[in-house]
mmCIF file as gemmi writes it, N, C-alpha and C atoms, coordinates in Angstrom:
data_model
loop_
_atom_site.group_PDB
_atom_site.id
_atom_site.type_symbol
_atom_site.label_atom_id
_atom_site.label_alt_id
_atom_site.label_comp_id
_atom_site.label_asym_id
_atom_site.label_entity_id
_atom_site.label_seq_id
_atom_site.pdbx_PDB_ins_code
_atom_site.Cartn_x
_atom_site.Cartn_y
_atom_site.Cartn_z
_atom_site.occupancy
_atom_site.B_iso_or_equiv
_atom_site.pdbx_formal_charge
_atom_site.auth_seq_id
_atom_site.auth_asym_id
_atom_site.pdbx_PDB_model_num
ATOM 1 N N . MET Axp A 1 ? 0.918 -1.167 0.061 1 0 ? 1 A 1
ATOM 2 C CA . MET Axp A 1 ? -0.027 -0.158 0.044 1 0 ? 1 A 1
ATOM 3 C C . MET Axp A 1 ? 0.845 1.21 0.03 1 0 ? 1 A 1
ATOM 4 N N . THR Axp A 2 ? 1.95 1.272 0.678 1 0 ? 2 A 1
ATOM 5 C CA . THR Axp A 2 ? 2.912 2.369 0.735 1 0 ? 2 A 1
ATOM 6 C C . THR Axp A 2 ? 3.542 2.645 -0.572 1 0 ? 2 A 1
ATOM 7 N N . GLY Axp A 3 ? 3.723 1.594 -1.479 1 0 ? 3 A 1
ATOM 8 C CA . GLY Axp A 3 ? 4.196 1.777 -2.775 1 0 ? 3 A 1
ATOM 9 C C . GLY Axp A 3 ? 2.949 2.396 -3.721 1 0 ? 3 A 1
ATOM 10 N N . LEU Axp A 4 ? 2.005 2.254 -3.404 1 0 ? 4 A 1
ATOM 11 C CA . LEU Axp A 4 ? 0.968 2.67 -4.236 1 0 ? 4 A 1
ATOM 12 C C . LEU Axp A 4 ? 0.841 4.041 -4.002 1 0 ? 4 A 1
ATOM 13 N N . ILE Axp A 5 ? 0.733 4.543 -2.744 1 0 ? 5 A 1
ATOM 14 C CA . ILE Axp A 5 ? 0.547 5.759 -2.429 1 0 ? 5 A 1
ATOM 15 C C . ILE Axp A 5 ? 1.817 6.768 -2.869 1 0 ? 5 A 1
ATOM 16 N N . GLU Axp A 6 ? 2.924 6.198 -2.699 1 0 ? 6 A 1
ATOM 17 C CA . GLU Axp A 6 ? 4.171 6.727 -3.46 1 0 ? 6 A 1
ATOM 18 C C . GLU Axp A 6 ? 4.149 7.006 -4.921 1 0 ? 6 A 1
ATOM 19 N N . THR Axp A 7 ? 3.774 5.798 -5.466 1 0 ? 7 A 1
ATOM 20 C CA . THR Axp A 7 ? 3.612 5.784 -6.879 1 0 ? 7 A 1
ATOM 21 C C . THR Axp A 7 ? 2.607 6.942 -7.496 1 0 ? 7 A 1
ATOM 22 N N . LEU Axp A 8 ? 1.503 7.044 -6.992 1 0 ? 8 A 1
ATOM 23 C CA . LEU Axp A 8 ? 0.451 7.82 -7.086 1 0 ? 8 A 1
ATOM 24 C C . LEU Axp A 8 ? 1.131 9.545 -7.099 1 0 ? 8 A 1
ATOM 25 N N . VAL Axp A 9 ? 1.387 9.718 -6.129 1 0 ? 9 A 1
ATOM 26 C CA . VAL Axp A 9 ? 2.134 11.132 -5.272 1 0 ? 9 A 1
ATOM 27 C C . VAL Axp A 9 ? 3.081 11.653 -6.202 1 0 ? 9 A 1
ATOM 28 N N . GLN Axp A 10 ? 4.1 10.821 -6.547 1 0 ? 10 A 1
ATOM 29 C CA . GLN Axp A 10 ? 5.202 10.96 -7.22 1 0 ? 10 A 1
ATOM 30 C C . GLN Axp A 10 ? 4.994 11.6 -8.689 1 0 ? 10 A 1
ATOM 31 N N . ALA Axp A 11 ? 4.145 11.04 -9.37 1 0 ? 11 A 1
ATOM 32 C CA . ALA Axp A 11 ? 3.745 11.535 -10.615 1 0 ? 11 A 1
ATOM 33 C C . ALA Axp A 11 ? 2.865 12.998 -10.381 1 0 ? 11 A 1
ATOM 34 N N . LEU Axp A 12 ? 2.543 13.14 -9.373 1 0 ? 12 A 1
ATOM 35 C CA . LEU Axp A 12 ? 2.087 14.635 -9.229 1 0 ? 12 A 1
ATOM 36 C C . LEU Axp A 12 ? 2.848 15.758 -8.936 1 0 ? 12 A 1
ATOM 37 N N . VAL Axp A 13 ? 4.044 15.557 -8.025 1 0 ? 13 A 1
ATOM 38 C CA . VAL Axp A 13 ? 4.876 16.529 -7.529 1 0 ? 13 A 1
ATOM 39 C C . VAL Axp A 13 ? 6.118 16.858 -8.234 1 0 ? 13 A 1
ATOM 40 N N . ASP Axp A 14 ? 6.615 18.201 -7.796 1 0 ? 14 A 1
ATOM 41 C CA . ASP Axp A 14 ? 8.043 18.413 -8.632 1 0 ? 14 A 1
ATOM 42 C C . ASP Axp A 14 ? 9.278 17.777 -7.768 1 0 ? 14 A 1
ATOM 43 N N . HIS Axp A 15 ? 8.944 17.452 -6.718 1 0 ? 15 A 1
ATOM 44 C CA . HIS Axp A 15 ? 9.941 16.952 -5.687 1 0 ? 15 A 1
ATOM 45 C C . HIS Axp A 15 ? 9.78 15.542 -5.529 1 0 ? 15 A 1
ATOM 46 N N . PRO Axp A 16 ? 9.908 14.406 -6.35 1 0 ? 16 A 1
ATOM 47 C CA . PRO Axp A 16 ? 9.146 13.17 -6.111 1 0 ? 16 A 1
ATOM 48 C C . PRO Axp A 16 ? 10.352 12.57 -4.916 1 0 ? 16 A 1
ATOM 49 N N . GLU Axp A 17 ? 11.444 13.151 -4.924 1 0 ? 17 A 1
ATOM 50 C CA . GLU Axp A 17 ? 12.456 12.479 -3.94 1 0 ? 17 A 1
ATOM 51 C C . GLU Axp A 17 ? 12.248 12.706 -2.49 1 0 ? 17 A 1
ATOM 52 N N . ASP Axp A 18 ? 11.043 13.733 -2.233 1 0 ? 18 A 1
ATOM 53 C CA . ASP Axp A 18 ? 10.726 14.167 -0.958 1 0 ? 18 A 1
ATOM 54 C C . ASP Axp A 18 ? 9.509 13.719 -0.461 1 0 ? 18 A 1
ATOM 55 N N . VAL Axp A 19 ? 8.908 12.615 -1.18 1 0 ? 19 A 1
ATOM 56 C CA . VAL Axp A 19 ? 7.794 12.203 -0.852 1 0 ? 19 A 1
ATOM 57 C C . VAL Axp A 19 ? 7.846 10.829 0.16 1 0 ? 19 A 1
ATOM 58 N N . LYS Axp A 20 ? 7.326 10.838 1.287 1 0 ? 20 A 1
ATOM 59 C CA . LYS Axp A 20 ? 7.59 9.913 2.433 1 0 ? 20 A 1
ATOM 60 C C . LYS Axp A 20 ? 6.194 9.396 2.813 1 0 ? 20 A 1
ATOM 61 N N . VAL Axp A 21 ? 6.169 8.204 2.985 1 0 ? 21 A 1
ATOM 62 C CA . VAL Axp A 21 ? 4.655 7.52 3.43 1 0 ? 21 A 1
ATOM 63 C C . VAL Axp A 21 ? 5.25 6.751 4.64 1 0 ? 21 A 1
ATOM 64 N N . THR Axp A 22 ? 4.562 6.943 5.684 1 0 ? 22 A 1
ATOM 65 C CA . THR Axp A 22 ? 4.827 6.261 7.135 1 0 ? 22 A 1
ATOM 66 C C . THR Axp A 22 ? 3.492 5.422 7.355 1 0 ? 22 A 1
ATOM 67 N N . ARG Axp A 23 ? 3.415 4.319 7.934 1 0 ? 23 A 1
ATOM 68 C CA . ARG Axp A 23 ? 2.178 3.641 8.335 1 0 ? 23 A 1
ATOM 69 C C . ARG Axp A 23 ? 2.207 3.235 9.656 1 0 ? 23 A 1
ATOM 70 N N . GLU Axp A 24 ? 1.28 3.474 10.399 1 0 ? 24 A 1
ATOM 71 C CA . GLU Axp A 24 ? 0.78 3.078 11.866 1 0 ? 24 A 1
ATOM 72 C C . GLU Axp A 24 ? -0.36 2.159 11.704 1 0 ? 24 A 1
ATOM 73 N N . GLN Axp A 25 ? -0.18 1.128 12.417 1 0 ? 25 A 1
ATOM 74 C CA . GLN Axp A 25 ? -1.428 0.007 12.583 1 0 ? 25 A 1
ATOM 75 C C . GLN Axp A 25 ? -1.801 -0.05 14.199 1 0 ? 25 A 1
ATOM 76 N N . GLY Axp A 26 ? -3.005 0.065 14.177 1 0 ? 26 A 1
ATOM 77 C CA . GLY Axp A 26 ? -3.753 -0.256 15.282 1 0 ? 26 A 1
ATOM 78 C C . GLY Axp A 26 ? -4.923 -1.244 15.328 1 0 ? 26 A 1
ATOM 79 N N . GLY Axp A 27 ? -4.5 -2.561 15.159 1 0 ? 27 A 1
ATOM 80 C CA . GLY Axp A 27 ? -5.626 -3.455 15.12 1 0 ? 27 A 1
ATOM 81 C C . GLY Axp A 27 ? -6.125 -3.42 13.606 1 0 ? 27 A 1
ATOM 82 N N . ARG Axp A 28 ? -7.387 -3.546 13.13 1 0 ? 28 A 1
ATOM 83 C CA . ARG Axp A 28 ? -7.918 -3.138 12.031 1 0 ? 28 A 1
ATOM 84 C C . ARG Axp A 28 ? -7.705 -1.853 11.284 1 0 ? 28 A 1
ATOM 85 N N . ASP Axp A 29 ? -7.518 -0.87 12.013 1 0 ? 29 A 1
ATOM 86 C CA . ASP Axp A 29 ? -7.278 0.529 11.416 1 0 ? 29 A 1
ATOM 87 C C . ASP Axp A 29 ? -5.802 0.81 11.116 1 0 ? 29 A 1
ATOM 88 N N . VAL Axp A 30 ? -5.714 1.322 9.907 1 0 ? 30 A 1
ATOM 89 C CA . VAL Axp A 30 ? -4.151 1.529 9.679 1 0 ? 30 A 1
ATOM 90 C C . VAL Axp A 30 ? -4.405 3.096 8.973 1 0 ? 30 A 1
ATOM 91 N N . ILE Axp A 31 ? -3.161 3.752 9.637 1 0 ? 31 A 1
ATOM 92 C CA . ILE Axp A 31 ? -2.994 5.35 9.354 1 0 ? 31 A 1
ATOM 93 C C . ILE Axp A 31 ? -1.768 5.262 8.226 1 0 ? 31 A 1
ATOM 94 N N . TYR Axp A 32 ? -1.835 5.967 7.155 1 0 ? 32 A 1
ATOM 95 C CA . TYR Axp A 32 ? -0.796 6.232 6.48 1 0 ? 32 A 1
ATOM 96 C C . TYR Axp A 32 ? -0.655 7.569 6.537 1 0 ? 32 A 1
ATOM 97 N N . ARG Axp A 33 ? 0.527 8.143 6.645 1 0 ? 33 A 1
ATOM 98 C CA . ARG Axp A 33 ? 1.076 9.639 6.767 1 0 ? 33 A 1
ATOM 99 C C . ARG Axp A 33 ? 1.682 9.927 5.795 1 0 ? 33 A 1
ATOM 100 N N . LEU Axp A 34 ? 1.297 10.81 4.787 1 0 ? 34 A 1
ATOM 101 C CA . LEU Axp A 34 ? 2.027 11.211 3.506 1 0 ? 34 A 1
ATOM 102 C C . LEU Axp A 34 ? 2.584 12.523 3.847 1 0 ? 34 A 1
ATOM 103 N N . THR Axp A 35 ? 4.089 12.719 3.569 1 0 ? 35 A 1
ATOM 104 C CA . THR Axp A 35 ? 4.691 13.889 3.721 1 0 ? 35 A 1
ATOM 105 C C . THR Axp A 35 ? 5.254 14.353 2.314 1 0 ? 35 A 1
ATOM 106 N N . VAL Axp A 36 ? 5.152 15.537 1.905 1 0 ? 36 A 1
ATOM 107 C CA . VAL Axp A 36 ? 5.685 15.683 0.845 1 0 ? 36 A 1
ATOM 108 C C . VAL Axp A 36 ? 6.43 17.14 1.069 1 0 ? 36 A 1
ATOM 109 N N . HIS Axp A 37 ? 7.098 17.81 -0.042 1 0 ? 37 A 1
ATOM 110 C CA . HIS Axp A 37 ? 7.891 19.023 0.095 1 0 ? 37 A 1
ATOM 111 C C . HIS Axp A 37 ? 6.856 20.261 0.107 1 0 ? 37 A 1
ATOM 112 N N . ALA Axp A 38 ? 7.137 21.275 0.798 1 0 ? 38 A 1
ATOM 113 C CA . ALA Axp A 38 ? 6.384 22.29 0.996 1 0 ? 38 A 1
ATOM 114 C C . ALA Axp A 38 ? 5.79 22.975 -0.196 1 0 ? 38 A 1
ATOM 115 N N . GLU Axp A 39 ? 6.585 22.857 -1.219 1 0 ? 39 A 1
ATOM 116 C CA . GLU Axp A 39 ? 5.782 23.583 -2.491 1 0 ? 39 A 1
ATOM 117 C C . GLU Axp A 39 ? 5.131 22.623 -3.017 1 0 ? 39 A 1
ATOM 118 N N . ASP Axp A 40 ? 4.929 21.425 -2.919 1 0 ? 40 A 1
ATOM 119 C CA . ASP Axp A 40 ? 4.081 20.42 -3.469 1 0 ? 40 A 1
ATOM 120 C C . ASP Axp A 40 ? 2.767 20.218 -2.886 1 0 ? 40 A 1
ATOM 121 N N . VAL Axp A 41 ? 2.591 20.672 -1.534 1 0 ? 41 A 1
ATOM 122 C CA . VAL Axp A 41 ? 1.632 20.31 -0.809 1 0 ? 41 A 1
ATOM 123 C C . VAL Axp A 41 ? 0.208 20.401 -1.416 1 0 ? 41 A 1
ATOM 124 N N . GLY Axp A 42 ? 0.275 21.992 -2.425 1 0 ? 42 A 1
ATOM 125 C CA . GLY Axp A 42 ? -1.058 22.394 -3.147 1 0 ? 42 A 1
ATOM 126 C C . GLY Axp A 42 ? -1.312 21.611 -4.297 1 0 ? 42 A 1
ATOM 127 N N . LYS Axp A 43 ? -0.284 20.71 -4.848 1 0 ? 43 A 1
ATOM 128 C CA . LYS Axp A 43 ? -0.547 19.944 -5.883 1 0 ? 43 A 1
ATOM 129 C C . LYS Axp A 43 ? -1.122 18.597 -5.564 1 0 ? 43 A 1
ATOM 130 N N . VAL Axp A 44 ? -0.893 18.052 -4.378 1 0 ? 44 A 1
ATOM 131 C CA . VAL Axp A 44 ? -1.505 16.936 -3.724 1 0 ? 44 A 1
ATOM 132 C C . VAL Axp A 44 ? -2.736 17.112 -3.233 1 0 ? 44 A 1
ATOM 133 N N . ILE Axp A 45 ? -3.189 18.244 -2.88 1 0 ? 45 A 1
ATOM 134 C CA . ILE Axp A 45 ? -4.441 18.463 -2.301 1 0 ? 45 A 1
ATOM 135 C C . ILE Axp A 45 ? -5.549 19.008 -3.354 1 0 ? 45 A 1
ATOM 136 N N . GLY Axp A 46 ? -4.806 19.513 -4.315 1 0 ? 46 A 1
ATOM 137 C CA . GLY Axp A 46 ? -5.764 20.094 -5.651 1 0 ? 46 A 1
ATOM 138 C C . GLY Axp A 46 ? -6.762 21.221 -5.093 1 0 ? 46 A 1
ATOM 139 N N . LYS Axp A 47 ? -7.341 21.665 -6.178 1 0 ? 47 A 1
ATOM 140 C CA . LYS Axp A 47 ? -8.429 22.506 -6.177 1 0 ? 47 A 1
ATOM 141 C C . LYS Axp A 47 ? -9.53 21.903 -5.41 1 0 ? 47 A 1
ATOM 142 N N . GLN Axp A 48 ? -9.98 22.51 -4.249 1 0 ? 48 A 1
ATOM 143 C CA . GLN Axp A 48 ? -11.087 22.062 -3.386 1 0 ? 48 A 1
ATOM 144 C C . GLN Axp A 48 ? -11.065 20.779 -2.828 1 0 ? 48 A 1
ATOM 145 N N . GLY Axp A 49 ? -9.652 20.196 -2.684 1 0 ? 49 A 1
ATOM 146 C CA . GLY Axp A 49 ? -9.341 18.822 -2.266 1 0 ? 49 A 1
ATOM 147 C C . GLY Axp A 49 ? -9.649 17.721 -3.294 1 0 ? 49 A 1
ATOM 148 N N . ARG Axp A 50 ? -9.862 18.096 -4.631 1 0 ? 50 A 1
ATOM 149 C CA . ARG Axp A 50 ? -10.296 17.082 -5.342 1 0 ? 50 A 1
ATOM 150 C C . ARG Axp A 50 ? -9.055 15.844 -5.471 1 0 ? 50 A 1
ATOM 151 N N . VAL Axp A 51 ? -7.982 16.265 -5.779 1 0 ? 51 A 1
ATOM 152 C CA . VAL Axp A 51 ? -6.747 15.305 -6.022 1 0 ? 51 A 1
ATOM 153 C C . VAL Axp A 51 ? -6.599 14.465 -4.78 1 0 ? 51 A 1
ATOM 154 N N . ALA Axp A 52 ? -6.635 15.158 -3.769 1 0 ? 52 A 1
ATOM 155 C CA . ALA Axp A 52 ? -6.465 14.422 -2.486 1 0 ? 52 A 1
ATOM 156 C C . ALA Axp A 52 ? -7.748 13.251 -2.115 1 0 ? 52 A 1
ATOM 157 N N . LYS Axp A 53 ? -8.759 13.739 -2.509 1 0 ? 53 A 1
ATOM 158 C CA . LYS Axp A 53 ? -10.058 12.715 -2.403 1 0 ? 53 A 1
ATOM 159 C C . LYS Axp A 53 ? -9.983 11.822 -3.532 1 0 ? 53 A 1
ATOM 160 N N . ALA Axp A 54 ? -9.438 12.007 -4.771 1 0 ? 54 A 1
ATOM 161 C CA . ALA Axp A 54 ? -9.143 11.004 -5.607 1 0 ? 54 A 1
ATOM 162 C C . ALA Axp A 54 ? -8.138 9.847 -5.152 1 0 ? 54 A 1
ATOM 163 N N . ILE Axp A 55 ? -7.074 10.519 -4.574 1 0 ? 55 A 1
ATOM 164 C CA . ILE Axp A 55 ? -5.995 9.607 -4.131 1 0 ? 55 A 1
ATOM 165 C C . ILE Axp A 55 ? -6.77 8.632 -2.97 1 0 ? 55 A 1
ATOM 166 N N . ARG Axp A 56 ? -7.522 9.232 -2.023 1 0 ? 56 A 1
ATOM 167 C CA . ARG Axp A 56 ? -7.979 8.662 -0.947 1 0 ? 56 A 1
ATOM 168 C C . ARG Axp A 56 ? -8.906 7.466 -1.184 1 0 ? 56 A 1
ATOM 169 N N . THR Axp A 57 ? -9.649 7.679 -2.553 1 0 ? 57 A 1
ATOM 170 C CA . THR Axp A 57 ? -10.573 6.683 -2.904 1 0 ? 57 A 1
ATOM 171 C C . THR Axp A 57 ? -9.809 5.651 -3.528 1 0 ? 57 A 1
ATOM 172 N N . VAL Axp A 58 ? -8.828 5.866 -4.29 1 0 ? 58 A 1
ATOM 173 C CA . VAL Axp A 58 ? -7.949 4.698 -4.652 1 0 ? 58 A 1
ATOM 174 C C . VAL Axp A 58 ? -7.37 3.794 -3.386 1 0 ? 58 A 1
ATOM 175 N N . VAL Axp A 59 ? -6.925 4.485 -2.601 1 0 ? 59 A 1
ATOM 176 C CA . VAL Axp A 59 ? -6.34 3.741 -1.363 1 0 ? 59 A 1
ATOM 177 C C . VAL Axp A 59 ? -7.339 3.168 -0.52 1 0 ? 59 A 1
ATOM 178 N N . TYR Axp A 60 ? -8.41 3.654 -0.286 1 0 ? 60 A 1
ATOM 179 C CA . TYR Axp A 60 ? -9.622 3.158 0.217 1 0 ? 60 A 1
ATOM 180 C C . TYR Axp A 60 ? -10.102 1.635 -0.262 1 0 ? 60 A 1
ATOM 181 N N . ALA Axp A 61 ? -10.273 1.84 -1.642 1 0 ? 61 A 1
ATOM 182 C CA . ALA Axp A 61 ? -10.592 0.788 -2.161 1 0 ? 61 A 1
ATOM 183 C C . ALA Axp A 61 ? -9.503 -0.192 -2.209 1 0 ? 61 A 1
ATOM 184 N N . ALA Axp A 62 ? -8.335 0.01 -2.301 1 0 ? 62 A 1
ATOM 185 C CA . ALA Axp A 62 ? -7.197 -1.143 -2.274 1 0 ? 62 A 1
ATOM 186 C C . ALA Axp A 62 ? -7.235 -1.744 -0.859 1 0 ? 62 A 1
ATOM 187 N N . GLY Axp A 63 ? -7.454 -0.9 0.157 1 0 ? 63 A 1
ATOM 188 C CA . GLY Axp A 63 ? -7.537 -1.286 1.625 1 0 ? 63 A 1
ATOM 189 C C . GLY Axp A 63 ? -8.748 -2.388 1.591 1 0 ? 63 A 1
ATOM 190 N N . HIS Axp A 64 ? -10.03 -1.903 1.194 1 0 ? 64 A 1
ATOM 191 C CA . HIS Axp A 64 ? -11.291 -2.741 1.198 1 0 ? 64 A 1
ATOM 192 C C . HIS Axp A 64 ? -11.025 -4.139 0.947 1 0 ? 64 A 1
ATOM 193 N N . ASN Axp A 65 ? -10.234 -4.227 -0.189 1 0 ? 65 A 1
ATOM 194 C CA . ASN Axp A 65 ? -9.839 -5.607 -0.569 1 0 ? 65 A 1
ATOM 195 C C . ASN Axp A 65 ? -9.046 -6.552 0.426 1 0 ? 65 A 1
ATOM 196 N N . LYS Axp A 66 ? -8.092 -5.922 1.202 1 0 ? 66 A 1
ATOM 197 C CA . LYS Axp A 66 ? -7.441 -6.357 2.379 1 0 ? 66 A 1
ATOM 198 C C . LYS Axp A 66 ? -8.342 -6.311 3.956 1 0 ? 66 A 1
ATOM 199 N N . ASN Axp A 67 ? -9.619 -5.955 3.673 1 0 ? 67 A 1
ATOM 200 C CA . ASN Axp A 67 ? -10.248 -5.785 4.857 1 0 ? 67 A 1
ATOM 201 C C . ASN Axp A 67 ? -9.747 -5.021 5.961 1 0 ? 67 A 1
ATOM 202 N N . GLU Axp A 68 ? -9.166 -3.881 5.553 1 0 ? 68 A 1
ATOM 203 C CA . GLU Axp A 68 ? -8.563 -3.048 6.44 1 0 ? 68 A 1
ATOM 204 C C . GLU Axp A 68 ? -9.213 -1.742 6.412 1 0 ? 68 A 1
ATOM 205 N N . ARG Axp A 69 ? -9.403 -0.874 7.649 1 0 ? 69 A 1
ATOM 206 C CA . ARG Axp A 69 ? -10.021 0.461 7.261 1 0 ? 69 A 1
ATOM 207 C C . ARG Axp A 69 ? -8.53 1.507 7.463 1 0 ? 69 A 1
ATOM 208 N N . ILE Axp A 70 ? -8.587 2.148 6.34 1 0 ? 70 A 1
ATOM 209 C CA . ILE Axp A 70 ? -7.501 3.057 6.032 1 0 ? 70 A 1
ATOM 210 C C . ILE Axp A 70 ? -7.948 4.471 6.309 1 0 ? 70 A 1
ATOM 211 N N . THR Axp A 71 ? -6.641 5.372 6.704 1 0 ? 71 A 1
ATOM 212 C CA . THR Axp A 71 ? -6.932 6.749 6.853 1 0 ? 71 A 1
ATOM 213 C C . THR Axp A 71 ? -5.443 7.347 6.272 1 0 ? 71 A 1
ATOM 214 N N . LEU Axp A 72 ? -5.62 8.243 5.428 1 0 ? 72 A 1
ATOM 215 C CA . LEU Axp A 72 ? -4.675 8.716 4.617 1 0 ? 72 A 1
ATOM 216 C C . LEU Axp A 72 ? -4.618 10.18 4.988 1 0 ? 72 A 1
ATOM 217 N N . GLU Axp A 73 ? -3.564 10.622 5.77 1 0 ? 73 A 1
ATOM 218 C CA . GLU Axp A 73 ? -3.361 12.031 6.328 1 0 ? 73 A 1
ATOM 219 C C . GLU Axp A 73 ? -2.231 12.572 5.697 1 0 ? 73 A 1
ATOM 220 N N . ILE Axp A 74 ? -2.365 13.805 4.974 1 0 ? 74 A 1
ATOM 221 C CA . ILE Axp A 74 ? -1.646 14.55 4.286 1 0 ? 74 A 1
ATOM 222 C C . ILE Axp A 74 ? -0.92 15.656 5.034 1 0 ? 74 A 1
ATOM 223 N N . GLN Axp A 75 ? 0.623 15.592 5.242 1 0 ? 75 A 1
ATOM 224 C CA . GLN Axp A 75 ? 1.178 16.841 6.053 1 0 ? 75 A 1
ATOM 225 C C . GLN Axp A 75 ? 1.896 17.438 5.228 1 0 ? 75 A 1
């Protein structure tokens, strides 16, 4: 899942080397924290959060197949 998130986000940003994803697990709940370069935050969030929502939709769908409840936080 970390690789999926990194692949999606690295295609969007100007500084792909600064994309970092960390994972925290608490039972069935999994939290992924996405950190990008300060200049790229707007590109990852998008206008009115549309890009972030699209990324979350793909990640949630992939997690649903594994029976995990996923949260994606963008920092």
